[in-house]
Backbone bond lengths (Angstrom), bond angles and torsions (degrees), N, CA, C in turn:
res aa  C-N    CA-C-N  psi(-1)  N-CA   C-N-CA  omega(-1)  CA-C   N-CA-C  phi
1 M - - - 1.474 - - 1.505 109.22 -
2 G 1.296 118.34 134.03 1.441 122.46 -178.57 1.493 112.02 -68.11
3 G 1.356 115.78 147.41 1.450 118.92 -176.21 1.529 112.56 -69.27
4 T 1.297 119.45 -17.75 1.470 122.66 179.29 1.514 113.18 -91.09
5 A 1.338 117.88 1.17 1.445 120.80 -178.72 1.534 109.61 -63.31
6 R 1.328 117.17 130.35 1.470 122.06 -179.50 1.518 108.16 -74.28
7 Q 1.349 115.05 124.02 1.464 120.63 -179.30 1.516 110.77 -88.23
8 V 1.307 115.78 127.91 1.475 121.09 175.88 1.523 108.77 -82.49
9 D 1.326 115.94 134.98 1.456 120.88 177.34 1.543 108.99 -89.43
10 F 1.327 115.47 107.20 1.448 120.48 179.82 1.519 112.41 -98.21
11 V 1.350 117.45 3.35 1.438 120.40 -168.97 1.523 114.69 -112.51
12 T 1.334 118.21 -39.33 1.439 121.44 -168.34 1.522 112.76 -59.18
13 E 1.295 117.03 -47.93 1.491 120.32 179.03 1.499 110.25 -94.57
14 G 1.311 115.96 133.89 1.449 121.54 176.32 1.522 112.28 -67.35
15 P 1.306 118.65 167.69 1.471 120.42 -179.33 1.522 112.05 -65.17
16 V 1.317 113.43 133.49 1.447 120.31 176.57 1.519 108.97 -106.65
17 P 1.307 120.26 123.78 1.467 121.16 -176.82 1.544 110.89 -70.82
18 L 1.317 115.44 109.43 1.447 120.53 176.08 1.514 109.26 -93.08
19 A 1.309 116.59 152.41 1.499 121.66 -179.61 1.487 109.32 -66.05
20 L 1.312 115.74 141.54 1.491 122.63 170.75 1.499 107.58 -115.01
21 D 1.303 115.46 52.75 1.464 121.24 -178.46 1.559 107.37 -86.36
22 V 1.304 113.83 75.30 1.475 120.94 -172.05 1.535 110.60 -114.70
23 R 1.303 116.81 135.77 1.434 120.25 168.59 1.529 108.57 -89.38
24 W 1.322 115.02 96.26 1.484 118.64 -176.61 1.514 110.09 -71.96
25 I 1.303 115.36 145.60 1.459 119.56 174.96 1.527 107.63 -62.35
26 H 1.304 116.45 135.04 1.472 119.61 -171.10 1.517 112.56 -133.58
27 G 1.338 116.64 23.88 1.467 119.40 175.70 1.500 113.02 88.58
28 S 1.316 114.80 -166.64 1.432 121.12 -178.42 1.510 110.12 -153.74
29 E 1.321 116.44 153.98 1.481 119.54 177.06 1.522 109.81 -60.97
30 S 1.317 116.54 -27.84 1.482 119.52 178.07 1.542 107.57 -136.71
31 A 1.314 117.48 124.90 1.467 120.91 -177.70 1.553 110.56 -58.75
32 K 1.306 117.14 -34.55 1.464 118.90 -175.70 1.534 111.35 -71.82
33 H 1.340 116.71 -19.21 1.434 120.98 176.66 1.514 113.86 -95.37
34 N 1.360 115.27 -0.64 1.456 119.20 -178.41 1.518 109.85 -74.90
35 T 1.312 116.20 127.49 1.477 120.77 -179.86 1.519 111.38 -111.94
36 D 1.322 116.31 2.55 1.486 118.39 178.73 1.542 109.39 -74.40
37 P 1.327 116.68 158.41 1.462 119.44 176.89 1.522 111.64 -67.81
38 D 1.347 115.60 160.18 1.465 119.20 175.10 1.530 110.68 -60.87
39 I 1.323 116.00 -34.41 1.455 122.19 -177.55 1.511 108.48 -132.67
40 Q 1.352 118.19 122.03 1.461 121.12 176.16 1.524 107.70 -83.90
41 V 1.284 117.80 135.56 1.466 124.25 -179.96 1.553 106.98 -113.95
42 H 1.327 117.59 119.13 1.449 121.64 175.64 1.519 109.70 -123.18
43 P 1.345 116.89 107.38 1.465 119.75 174.56 1.522 110.13 -73.34
44 Y 1.335 116.23 109.77 1.446 120.63 178.32 1.546 110.21 -71.59
45 D 1.312 114.85 -42.92 1.452 120.92 170.35 1.528 106.68 -150.15
46 E 1.325 117.95 -171.23 1.470 121.92 -173.14 1.542 111.29 -64.22
47 H 1.321 116.77 -21.98 1.483 119.92 -173.83 1.524 113.64 -120.85
48 T 1.304 117.18 14.41 1.479 121.69 -172.51 1.521 110.04 -145.07
49 V 1.319 116.18 127.10 1.453 121.55 -177.61 1.542 109.38 -128.91
50 V 1.316 116.17 132.01 1.446 124.07 172.37 1.522 108.31 -102.02
51 L 1.313 117.97 131.03 1.474 122.83 -178.81 1.506 107.87 -119.17
52 R 1.328 116.02 144.60 1.468 118.89 170.72 1.527 109.84 -133.15
53 Q 1.327 113.87 133.65 1.459 118.83 176.69 1.542 108.96 -77.64
54 N 1.312 115.60 139.69 1.470 121.83 -178.59 1.517 109.07 -65.17
55 M 1.339 115.37 131.93 1.453 121.08 178.36 1.545 110.60 -64.28
56 A 1.307 117.19 -23.59 1.449 118.74 178.31 1.534 110.98 -74.49
57 V 1.348 117.41 -17.46 1.474 121.39 175.62 1.542 109.09 -86.18
58 H 1.328 115.69 -43.24 1.478 120.49 176.85 1.538 107.65 -151.90
59 Y 1.333 115.48 132.23 1.469 119.79 -172.49 1.544 111.62 -63.08
60 E 1.320 119.58 -23.10 1.466 120.04 179.57 1.509 112.12 -64.81
61 A 1.363 118.46 -31.79 1.445 124.65 176.34 1.554 112.64 45.28
62 P 1.332 117.65 53.85 1.427 119.18 -177.18 1.514 114.52 -70.84
63 F 1.318 115.86 157.48 1.438 123.61 172.80 1.494 109.10 -96.86
64 L 1.336 116.35 146.02 1.442 123.63 178.44 1.535 106.45 -131.67
65 F 1.332 116.25 160.93 1.470 121.27 -174.04 1.500 110.33 -134.12
66 L 1.345 116.15 132.34 1.433 123.51 177.07 1.493 110.85 -121.20
67 L 1.324 117.37 115.95 1.470 123.40 -173.64 1.527 108.74 -117.69
68 F 1.282 118.66 131.99 1.479 123.78 179.99 1.509 111.23 -102.19
69 G 1.328 115.41 134.04 1.437 122.51 168.14 1.523 110.41 -121.30
70 N 1.286 118.00 -177.58 1.473 120.56 -175.82 1.528 113.67 -69.41
71 A 1.350 115.27 -30.64 1.473 118.62 -176.02 1.514 113.06 -105.66
72 R 1.324 116.76 -24.98 1.466 120.90 -175.45 1.515 110.72 -161.77
73 A 1.306 114.74 159.46 1.426 122.47 171.70 1.545 107.95 -104.90
74 V 1.322 116.91 157.83 1.444 121.37 171.66 1.493 108.34 -123.80
75 L 1.336 116.33 134.75 1.456 124.70 171.62 1.519 105.03 -106.38
76 I 1.336 116.58 121.26 1.426 121.35 179.14 1.540 108.83 -103.79
77 D 1.345 113.80 108.54 1.480 124.66 -177.02 1.508 111.89 81.86
78 T 1.327 114.80 152.92 1.474 119.34 -178.29 1.542 113.01 -127.39
79 G 1.338 116.97 14.54 1.475 117.92 169.39 1.515 114.81 86.95
80 A 1.353 114.16 -172.47 1.461 121.85 -166.68 1.523 113.24 -108.16
81 T 1.327 119.01 -0.38 1.469 120.99 -175.96 1.509 109.86 -129.10
82 A 1.331 117.03 129.80 1.461 120.06 -178.67 1.524 113.16 -78.87
83 S 1.297 118.06 -36.56 1.459 122.85 -171.05 1.523 111.29 -66.76
84 A 1.343 114.46 125.38 1.479 119.48 176.04 1.520 111.29 -70.91
85 E 1.320 116.90 -20.29 1.464 119.80 177.92 1.526 111.78 -69.62
86 Y 1.311 116.42 -39.83 1.452 120.68 -177.33 1.536 112.16 -98.11
87 F 1.309 115.40 -17.39 1.448 120.84 -178.74 1.527 108.25 -144.00
88 P 1.327 116.96 82.15 1.498 121.28 -170.19 1.537 111.42 -82.73
89 L 1.339 116.08 61.39 1.464 120.35 -174.77 1.536 110.94 -64.98
90 R 1.317 116.48 -45.91 1.500 118.72 -179.07 1.503 109.67 -57.71
91 R 1.301 118.02 -46.06 1.478 119.79 -178.86 1.541 110.62 -62.25
92 V 1.304 118.30 -42.13 1.464 120.53 -178.24 1.536 108.89 -67.60
93 V 1.336 118.99 -45.68 1.425 121.34 -178.87 1.538 110.93 -65.54
94 D 1.332 117.53 -41.10 1.486 119.57 176.22 1.536 110.23 -59.42
95 G 1.330 116.38 -40.20 1.463 118.84 179.98 1.508 111.49 -66.70
96 L 1.315 118.31 -39.15 1.455 120.84 179.64 1.533 111.78 -68.52
97 I 1.344 115.12 -37.60 1.441 119.19 176.75 1.546 110.12 -66.49
98 G 1.329 115.34 -41.32 1.471 118.68 177.48 1.490 111.28 -60.76
99 D 1.323 118.67 -42.76 1.466 121.70 178.50 1.525 111.18 -62.86
100 W 1.312 117.06 -41.94 1.470 120.36 -179.86 1.551 109.98 -65.32
101 L 1.328 115.58 -42.62 1.447 118.87 -179.48 1.564 113.30 -68.15
102 A 1.319 115.73 -25.86 1.452 119.87 175.08 1.521 111.77 -63.04
103 E 1.341 115.48 -33.34 1.449 121.98 177.54 1.528 112.81 -90.00
104 H 1.318 116.37 -22.89 1.469 121.17 -176.77 1.514 109.02 -133.80
105 P 1.317 118.82 71.04 1.481 121.25 -172.21 1.503 112.91 -59.87
106 R 1.322 115.51 138.97 1.471 124.44 173.45 1.532 108.18 -139.05
107 D 1.361 115.77 152.29 1.468 119.33 176.67 1.533 110.15 -69.34
108 T 1.342 115.66 -39.73 1.479 120.51 176.11 1.533 107.57 -137.09
109 Y 1.279 115.30 154.17 1.436 121.75 179.29 1.518 110.17 -151.64
110 E 1.319 118.28 133.98 1.453 122.26 -173.35 1.541 111.24 -104.10
111 L 1.318 113.20 161.41 1.461 119.75 171.12 1.520 107.44 -126.91
112 L 1.339 114.17 130.05 1.460 121.50 174.15 1.522 107.63 -110.79
113 V 1.346 114.96 131.33 1.466 119.29 179.03 1.532 108.70 -112.28
114 L 1.324 115.21 116.67 1.470 121.79 179.36 1.544 108.36 -121.66
115 H 1.328 114.69 177.63 1.441 119.38 -176.07 1.540 110.46 -141.60
116 T 1.356 114.33 156.40 1.456 119.30 171.90 1.534 111.30 -81.40
117 H 1.322 118.37 -29.85 1.443 123.71 174.06 1.520 107.43 -175.19
118 A 1.347 114.69 -176.90 1.486 119.03 -165.07 1.491 115.06 -102.33
119 H 1.337 119.93 10.80 1.459 118.73 177.31 1.550 111.04 -66.09
120 G 1.328 114.88 151.86 1.439 119.72 -169.47 1.518 116.18 -59.65
121 D 1.343 118.21 -28.10 1.433 119.84 -179.16 1.545 114.04 -80.43
122 H 1.332 114.88 6.08 1.473 120.93 176.35 1.529 112.55 -120.23
123 V 1.291 117.77 -4.54 1.495 121.94 -175.08 1.509 113.74 -129.55
124 A 1.354 117.89 -1.45 1.456 120.61 -167.08 1.531 114.08 -58.76
125 A 1.321 116.72 -36.39 1.452 119.94 -176.52 1.506 115.00 -95.49
126 D 1.346 117.07 16.89 1.486 120.71 178.09 1.529 111.16 -52.11
127 A 1.356 115.53 -42.88 1.444 118.83 -175.50 1.511 114.08 -60.23
128 Q 1.314 118.45 -22.32 1.466 121.29 177.26 1.531 110.99 -65.04
129 F 1.304 118.76 -20.30 1.464 122.32 -177.98 1.515 113.57 -108.19
130 A 1.334 116.23 1.22 1.470 118.79 -173.79 1.521 113.28 -63.08
131 D 1.346 116.70 -34.72 1.446 120.05 -177.84 1.546 112.12 -107.76
132 R 1.305 117.50 15.15 1.462 119.69 -178.34 1.514 109.99 -76.35
133 P 1.320 118.21 130.87 1.495 119.65 179.95 1.497 111.42 -63.96
134 H 1.317 115.83 154.43 1.482 123.30 176.44 1.520 111.27 53.69
135 T 1.357 115.31 40.19 1.467 119.57 -176.47 1.511 109.30 -131.19
136 R 1.341 115.25 136.86 1.446 121.53 168.82 1.498 110.72 -113.93
137 L 1.311 116.75 119.09 1.473 123.38 178.82 1.509 106.95 -103.78
138 V 1.333 117.99 113.42 1.447 123.20 178.84 1.519 107.03 -94.67
139 G 1.346 116.43 127.38 1.416 120.14 179.31 1.561 112.53 -60.78
140 A 1.304 114.83 148.96 1.490 119.21 -177.83 1.528 113.10 -86.05
141 D 1.334 116.89 -13.33 1.452 119.99 179.17 1.533 108.74 -62.67
142 R 1.362 114.08 157.63 1.454 117.94 -175.09 1.542 112.67 -61.45
143 G 1.317 117.14 -39.26 1.458 120.05 -179.40 1.515 111.13 -59.78
144 S 1.347 116.58 -50.61 1.474 121.43 -176.22 1.526 110.60 -70.41
145 A 1.333 118.16 -50.29 1.437 120.16 -174.83 1.521 113.24 -68.03
146 W 1.307 116.56 -41.63 1.460 119.04 -177.00 1.531 112.31 -73.89
147 E 1.317 116.16 -27.77 1.478 117.84 171.75 1.509 110.82 -66.60
148 F 1.352 116.06 -43.00 1.470 119.89 179.94 1.545 110.89 -60.16
149 F 1.331 116.63 -43.18 1.475 120.44 -177.73 1.527 113.07 -83.03
150 G 1.316 117.68 -13.15 1.472 121.04 -177.05 1.532 112.32 83.71
151 F 1.299 118.49 12.86 1.454 122.85 -179.67 1.544 110.70 -73.94
152 A 1.338 117.79 -22.80 1.429 119.04 -178.34 1.530 111.02 -62.79
153 D 1.349 117.34 -31.14 1.472 121.12 178.66 1.503 110.83 -94.64
154 D 1.320 118.98 -25.13 1.471 120.98 -177.28 1.535 107.29 -154.16
155 Q 1.359 114.23 95.20 1.458 119.71 -177.66 1.511 111.56 -66.20
156 G 1.318 119.06 -23.52 1.444 121.43 -178.13 1.505 117.34 -88.08
157 R 1.355 115.49 0.96 1.468 117.53 -178.40 1.518 112.53 -75.05
158 V 1.338 116.08 157.04 1.427 121.03 169.43 1.504 108.00 -97.41
159 A 1.341 115.81 107.14 1.479 120.46 -178.34 1.517 108.42 -80.96
160 R 1.318 114.74 150.89 1.473 120.06 179.70 1.512 109.96 -124.19
161 V 1.313 116.28 133.34 1.448 123.67 177.09 1.500 107.57 -118.29
162 D 1.316 118.34 115.81 1.441 124.41 -174.35 1.532 107.74 -96.43
163 L 1.317 114.95 115.99 1.483 121.53 176.00 1.518 112.01 -89.41
164 G 1.313 115.71 3.38 1.441 120.06 -175.25 1.553 108.75 102.41
165 G 1.337 115.77 79.99 1.431 120.55 -177.73 1.538 114.95 79.45
166 R 1.276 117.33 -9.70 1.472 123.40 175.37 1.520 105.75 -121.97
167 V 1.334 115.39 107.80 1.472 120.95 -170.23 1.532 108.54 -112.16
168 L 1.325 115.49 115.84 1.446 122.18 177.30 1.525 108.68 -82.07
169 E 1.337 115.14 143.27 1.477 121.15 171.50 1.523 107.92 -105.68
170 C 1.313 115.64 134.36 1.465 120.44 -169.91 1.522 110.23 -128.54
171 L 1.330 114.45 135.38 1.461 122.69 -176.71 1.551 110.41 -120.82
172 A 1.314 116.20 138.30 1.452 119.39 168.51 1.516 108.57 -75.40
173 T 1.329 118.14 122.66 1.462 120.41 -175.97 1.521 109.08 -134.69
174 P 1.312 120.12 64.76 1.452 122.41 178.32 1.490 111.68 -67.63
175 G 1.304 114.83 167.20 1.479 121.84 179.20 1.501 109.01 141.15
176 H 1.330 115.74 -58.58 1.469 118.58 169.82 1.521 110.74 -72.28
177 H 1.349 116.05 -39.66 1.461 122.67 178.13 1.549 105.77 -145.90
178 A 1.316 114.79 145.80 1.459 119.84 -175.49 1.557 111.74 -64.48
179 A 1.327 117.79 -22.98 1.490 119.85 -177.39 1.510 112.29 -106.12
180 A 1.344 120.10 16.77 1.461 121.81 -173.43 1.496 111.90 -66.17
181 V 1.346 113.44 139.88 1.482 122.49 178.37 1.529 108.44 -128.85
182 T 1.327 115.58 138.63 1.451 122.89 172.46 1.516 109.70 -110.52
183 Y 1.352 116.49 138.63 1.469 121.63 -176.64 1.527 109.87 -116.52
184 Y 1.313 115.47 138.13 1.476 122.03 172.01 1.529 108.38 -116.68
185 D 1.347 116.19 128.71 1.453 122.94 178.78 1.541 107.56 -110.50
186 P 1.357 117.57 107.45 1.480 118.29 -179.05 1.526 114.16 -64.21
187 H 1.373 118.04 -21.73 1.445 119.56 -179.71 1.523 112.59 -67.12
188 T 1.345 115.92 -46.98 1.464 120.74 -178.98 1.519 113.06 -96.54
189 G 1.336 116.00 -21.04 1.487 119.46 -171.03 1.523 113.18 79.97
190 F 1.320 117.33 13.67 1.474 121.11 177.38 1.519 109.84 -71.40
191 L 1.319 117.24 133.92 1.458 123.01 163.55 1.507 105.23 -110.10
192 L 1.340 115.81 110.39 1.438 123.69 -174.50 1.527 108.97 -96.48
193 T 1.338 115.72 109.05 1.437 121.99 -165.43 1.539 113.54 -105.95
194 G 1.307 118.79 4.76 1.455 120.88 177.88 1.515 111.90 58.36
195 D 1.329 116.33 -130.25 1.469 121.97 178.57 1.522 111.78 -99.88
196 T 1.348 118.13 6.20 1.455 120.20 176.83 1.503 111.02 -72.27
197 V 1.355 116.61 -40.06 1.448 121.94 179.63 1.496 109.20 -139.92
198 Y 1.322 117.24 124.32 1.464 123.24 173.79 1.523 108.42 -168.06
199 P 1.327 119.29 166.18 1.458 120.07 178.68 1.525 112.58 -75.63
200 G 1.327 114.25 80.59 1.480 119.05 -177.50 1.485 111.27 -176.18
201 R 1.359 115.29 -151.28 1.457 121.81 -179.08 1.490 110.01 -88.14
202 L 1.320 116.90 114.10 1.442 121.37 -179.73 1.537 108.75 -91.59
203 Y 1.347 114.89 100.19 1.422 120.04 -177.42 1.532 110.51 -82.75
204 V 1.320 117.69 121.74 1.431 122.08 -173.94 1.517 110.26 -114.37
205 E 1.352 115.49 120.46 1.469 119.85 180.00 1.517 111.63 -99.29
206 D 1.339 117.42 -19.48 1.462 121.76 179.98 1.550 107.57 -137.80
207 W 1.305 117.19 100.58 1.480 121.63 -170.44 1.513 110.74 -65.94
208 T 1.300 117.19 -42.01 1.471 119.33 -177.96 1.567 108.79 -65.78
209 A 1.291 118.71 -44.39 1.447 121.42 -179.50 1.557 109.00 -66.43
210 F 1.290 118.20 -40.44 1.465 121.10 -179.56 1.550 108.37 -61.33
211 T 1.317 118.66 -45.90 1.472 122.05 -179.21 1.498 109.70 -60.72
212 E 1.347 117.37 -45.24 1.454 121.01 179.76 1.534 110.62 -63.92
213 S 1.318 117.99 -37.36 1.466 120.59 -179.36 1.515 111.40 -68.97
214 I 1.328 119.08 -39.82 1.446 121.44 175.30 1.520 110.98 -63.01
215 D 1.316 116.14 -43.93 1.473 120.16 177.05 1.555 110.25 -59.65
216 R 1.310 115.60 -40.03 1.462 117.64 -178.37 1.542 111.24 -68.85
217 M 1.326 116.16 -41.54 1.459 119.48 176.57 1.531 112.21 -57.31
218 I 1.351 115.17 -45.62 1.452 119.41 -179.45 1.544 111.54 -63.62
219 E 1.304 116.04 -43.13 1.459 121.10 179.27 1.525 110.61 -65.33
220 F 1.327 116.81 -41.22 1.468 122.44 179.17 1.530 110.32 -64.64
221 A 1.338 116.72 -45.11 1.464 121.51 -176.57 1.544 111.05 -68.31
222 A 1.296 117.70 -21.29 1.467 119.97 -179.74 1.526 113.04 -68.07
223 T 1.331 115.82 -17.58 1.494 119.75 -177.93 1.498 111.09 -116.42
224 R 1.317 118.09 13.50 1.463 123.27 178.26 1.560 108.10 -131.22
225 T 1.316 115.03 160.76 1.457 121.31 170.60 1.516 107.76 -89.65
226 V 1.323 116.58 106.66 1.490 121.80 178.61 1.521 107.69 -103.34
227 T 1.282 116.84 115.04 1.465 120.27 179.00 1.523 112.26 -87.54
228 H 1.330 117.40 -39.21 1.463 122.77 -179.89 1.524 109.59 -144.16
229 V 1.327 117.86 135.00 1.416 123.83 167.50 1.526 107.32 -94.10
230 L 1.347 117.34 115.21 1.432 121.15 -171.80 1.545 110.78 -120.40
231 G 1.286 117.30 114.38 1.450 121.48 171.17 1.501 111.80 -92.08
232 C 1.293 116.03 -163.75 1.488 120.05 -172.11 1.508 115.12 -112.68
233 H 1.326 118.74 6.98 1.476 120.87 178.37 1.498 110.40 -148.96
234 I 1.317 116.22 161.04 1.452 123.91 163.35 1.521 107.66 -123.38
235 E 1.312 118.51 118.31 1.478 121.89 -179.53 1.537 111.11 -122.98
236 M 1.323 118.54 -18.38 1.446 121.41 177.85 1.547 109.71 -75.12
237 S 1.317 116.24 160.21 1.436 121.63 171.44 1.532 107.24 -98.24
238 S 1.334 115.99 178.51 1.451 118.54 176.99 1.539 113.07 -73.26
239 E 1.316 116.44 -10.61 1.488 120.65 174.54 1.515 110.14 -86.81
240 P 1.307 120.31 121.14 1.441 122.58 -177.24 1.513 113.21 -52.14
241 G 1.325 117.11 131.62 1.427 122.74 176.32 1.548 115.72 81.83
242 V 1.310 116.31 -1.70 1.469 120.68 -177.39 1.508 110.23 -110.45
243 D 1.342 117.96 120.81 1.460 120.29 179.78 1.524 110.44 -104.58
244 H 1.345 115.35 162.12 1.437 120.70 175.29 1.527 109.35 -78.40
245 P 1.303 119.12 146.06 1.498 119.44 -179.88 1.485 111.42 -61.06
246 V 1.357 115.33 147.98 1.447 121.97 172.04 1.547 107.10 -59.16
247 L 1.332 113.95 140.94 1.482 124.48 178.36 1.523 112.78 80.48
248 T 1.309 118.41 0.92 1.485 119.85 176.80 1.513 109.86 -62.66
249 T 1.317 116.70 145.67 1.452 122.65 178.95 1.520 112.38 -118.71
250 C 1.330 116.56 14.84 1.469 121.16 177.58 1.551 108.18 -151.82
251 Q 1.350 113.56 120.88 1.470 119.59 -179.25 1.531 108.62 -133.68
252 P 1.313 118.55 74.44 1.473 119.07 -176.15 1.500 115.03 -72.40
253 D 1.345 119.07 -13.46 1.457 120.13 -175.39 1.545 110.26 -116.39
254 E 1.328 116.12 50.62 1.453 121.13 179.53 1.535 113.37 -74.91
255 P 1.290 118.22 146.03 1.472 122.01 169.06 1.555 106.38 -78.57
256 P 1.323 117.06 175.28 1.470 119.59 176.85 1.519 111.54 -63.99
257 L 1.320 115.82 153.19 1.453 121.73 172.71 1.549 109.85 -68.59
258 E 1.324 115.65 -44.73 1.464 120.43 -171.55 1.525 112.60 -68.19
259 M 1.309 114.39 137.49 1.458 121.70 174.59 1.546 108.79 -121.23
260 T 1.286 117.06 -175.58 1.466 121.25 -173.35 1.524 108.75 -128.39
261 V 1.349 113.66 166.06 1.457 119.58 174.51 1.532 110.83 -62.26
262 E 1.327 117.01 -33.60 1.480 117.92 177.34 1.516 111.30 -64.56
263 Q 1.316 117.94 -31.23 1.463 119.80 175.29 1.537 111.28 -71.23
264 L 1.316 118.33 -29.82 1.462 120.76 168.73 1.507 109.93 -57.48
265 R 1.334 115.84 -43.18 1.470 119.10 178.29 1.517 111.54 -67.22
266 D 1.314 116.69 -31.77 1.480 120.09 174.67 1.498 110.44 -61.32
267 I 1.315 116.35 -42.56 1.465 122.04 179.88 1.537 109.51 -63.02
268 R 1.320 115.79 -39.30 1.490 119.65 179.30 1.528 109.79 -65.91
269 R 1.320 116.36 -41.90 1.498 119.35 177.44 1.532 110.49 -64.89
270 A 1.340 116.24 -36.73 1.470 120.21 176.29 1.513 111.60 -61.99
271 I 1.367 116.85 -40.05 1.440 120.82 177.38 1.522 110.98 -56.07
272 D 1.336 115.30 -45.60 1.488 118.00 -179.58 1.504 110.50 -66.48
273 E 1.353 117.35 -35.76 1.474 120.35 179.82 1.501 111.25 -66.75
274 I 1.310 118.14 -38.03 1.458 122.86 -176.81 1.537 109.65 -71.77
275 G 1.330 117.50 -38.24 1.439 120.28 177.97 1.502 111.54 61.43
276 D 1.324 116.66 -125.73 1.494 123.28 -174.37 1.543 111.50 -93.28
277 R 1.307 117.89 4.25 1.483 119.56 -173.07 1.530 111.78 -83.58
278 T 1.327 117.51 124.88 1.443 120.38 172.99 1.529 109.56 -84.11
279 G 1.323 118.18 175.74 1.437 121.89 177.86 1.525 112.61 106.92
280 R 1.342 114.84 -160.79 1.460 122.39 -174.15 1.518 109.81 -102.30
281 H 1.297 117.03 125.62 1.450 121.96 -174.40 1.534 108.89 -125.55
282 V 1.329 117.41 114.23 1.440 122.96 -171.62 1.502 113.41 -93.88
283 F 1.315 117.34 131.52 1.432 125.88 176.14 1.526 108.94 -130.26
284 P 1.295 118.99 164.56 1.492 119.36 -174.29 1.525 115.08 -56.03
285 D 1.347 118.17 -42.90 1.468 120.75 -172.21 1.491 114.93 -106.21
286 F 1.338 117.67 -2.80 1.480 122.51 -176.59 1.502 108.22 -164.29
287 I 1.323 114.55 166.91 1.448 122.30 176.89 1.562 106.91 -130.75
288 I 1.275 118.49 125.00 1.470 121.46 178.61 1.523 108.88 -97.01
289 C 1.314 116.14 122.49 1.462 121.69 179.93 1.531 107.46 -113.89
290 R 1.300 114.51 102.24 1.478 122.07 -175.06 1.520 109.47 -98.29
291 S 1.341 115.02 119.98 1.458 119.07 -175.82 1.520 112.55 -112.05
292 D 1.358 117.46 -12.60 1.496 117.03 -176.82 1.504 110.83 -75.92
293 D 1.305 116.51 168.14 1.469 124.30 -179.68 1.511 110.18 -86.12
């Protein structure tokens, strides 16, 4: 990095909750009539971008997050579609990095690609970044991801990823998936919860681990300023307790993506209410689908 590069101060001011009053692209009754972009780009602030894959491209319509630091950017998750023709994630990310560097010139700048977990709708476009210069792609599988974060030796540690003055705090939060990771960004106050918490169907493969992860998130959030709890999907409708059908490609009546720490507590209370019962359990803002024994 050049010595004259202007350093952004990500530390002095605490996170300020900005509105996320966004009309997210939500697909179309007919893909051929869909005029939305393949990837929606929402700049939350000058150094933070929320991306959403078009539901007409893939019904999962996951959200992805691009955060800029002084030395490197991090892309969290790569979406549900591998093909750059139908899902040009690399091109979009390169363009966003180019725009950021035009305002904050550096001699060199890196990209780190991380994941919330290893399900296919969060890793499909990894290959688009495999040959990208100045890029580190960390595998989403438990072995690769947990070695990178140091969770293999200490699952309870708070790992830190330094983007250059912007330091993310990272927690191992298995339950939905054995390799699940939650990220906290002190600059925005985002708690990025992947598929562990979001307004939709919370699929739980390990009930004990899921309970411990929710407890850990609540305890962690109690000592941080959390502005928004952001998962990677919207599956609920605007009617409490009613979700959109699996495989739907049009959701015009979505609730907001952002959730709150109080809703984390609602999930914890729901865990107690569910007790030992497996199956589908409906609550106003989410549905817990417990499949373990």
